[in-house]
C-alpha positions in Angstrom: 16.8 38.8 -84.8 19.4 37.3 -87.0 19.5 36.9 -90.7 18.1 33.7 -92.3 20.4 32.4 -95.0 18.0 29.7 -96.1 15.1 32.2 -96.6 17.4 34.6 -98.3 18.5 31.9 -100.8 14.8 30.9 -101.5 14.0 34.6 -102.2 17.0 34.9 -104.6 16.0 31.8 -106.4 12.4 33.1 -106.8 13.4 36.7 -107.9 16.2 35.5 -110.2 18.3 38.1 -112.0 15.5 40.7 -112.4 16.6 44.1 -113.7 16.7 46.8 -111.0 16.9 44.3 -108.1 19.4 45.1 -105.3 20.0 43.8 -101.8 21.3 45.3 -98.5 21.3 44.9 -94.8 18.3 46.7 -93.2 16.2 46.4 -90.1 18.4 43.7 -88.6 17.8 41.5 -91.6 18.2 41.5 -95.3 16.2 43.8 -97.6 15.4 43.5 -101.3 14.8 46.6 -103.4 13.4 47.0 -106.9 14.4 50.1 -108.7 15.4 51.5 -105.3 12.0 50.9 -103.7 11.8 48.5 -100.7 10.2 45.3 -101.9 10.6 42.8 -99.1 12.8 41.8 -96.2 13.9 38.6 -94.7 14.8 37.9 -91.0 15.0 34.8 -89.0 11.5 33.4 -88.8 9.7 36.0 -90.9 9.3 37.4 -94.4 8.2 41.1 -94.7 6.3 41.7 -97.8 5.2 45.1 -99.3 1.8 44.5 -101.0 0.6 48.1 -100.8 -2.3 49.7 -99.0 -5.5 48.1 -100.0 -3.7 45.1 -101.6 -3.0 43.1 -98.4 -6.5 41.9 -97.4 -6.1 38.5 -99.2 -2.8 37.8 -97.4 -4.0 38.9 -94.0 -6.9 36.4 -94.3 -4.4 33.5 -94.4 -2.8 31.6 -91.5 0.6 32.8 -90.2 0.4 36.1 -92.0 -0.2 39.3 -90.0 -0.1 43.1 -90.5 3.5 44.3 -90.0 3.9 46.5 -86.9 7.1 48.5 -86.4 7.7 50.3 -83.1 4.1 49.9 -82.2 2.9 51.4 -85.4 0.8 49.4 -87.9 2.4 49.5 -91.4 -0.6 49.1 -93.7 0.3 47.6 -97.0 3.0 45.5 -95.4 2.6 41.9 -94.1 4.8 39.7 -92.0 4.6 36.0 -93.1 5.8 33.4 -90.6 7.7 30.3 -91.5 4.6 28.2 -92.1 3.4 30.8 -94.7 6.7 31.5 -96.5 7.6 27.8 -96.4 4.6 27.0 -98.7 6.2 27.4 -102.2 3.0 28.5 -103.9 2.1 31.0 -101.2 5.6 32.4 -101.1 5.5 32.9 -104.9 2.1 34.6 -104.6 3.4 37.0 -102.0 6.5 37.8 -104.0 4.4 38.3 -107.2 2.1 40.6 -105.2 5.0 42.6 -103.9 6.6 42.9 -107.4 3.3 44.0 -108.9 2.9 46.8 -106.4 6.4 48.0 -106.3 6.5 48.2 -110.1 3.8 50.8 -109.9 6.2 53.1 -107.9 8.5 55.6 -109.6 12.2 54.5 -109.5 14.4 56.1 -106.8 
């Protein structure tokens, strides 16, 4: 899969100039880290969001959001939001806020 410049720009606008935020290429897409902890990733057609184990049920109940699976392994606490989900401004903001809230509980790397 290729990078998605439009999605990356939406994420940058939403995250702003938050302290401790960094970006880098990862998993064939673009990753966003907060204090060195993986926060989310963007690839063409999907937004990967780290909500934390036990914090993802609300998101998984919504259309176009599913549990992230990597190499056949379920990644509990991570969701993959499709274009219909991340294209909804309010839902995208809610997903990003959920990811930030969880990652801020982790010790910096």
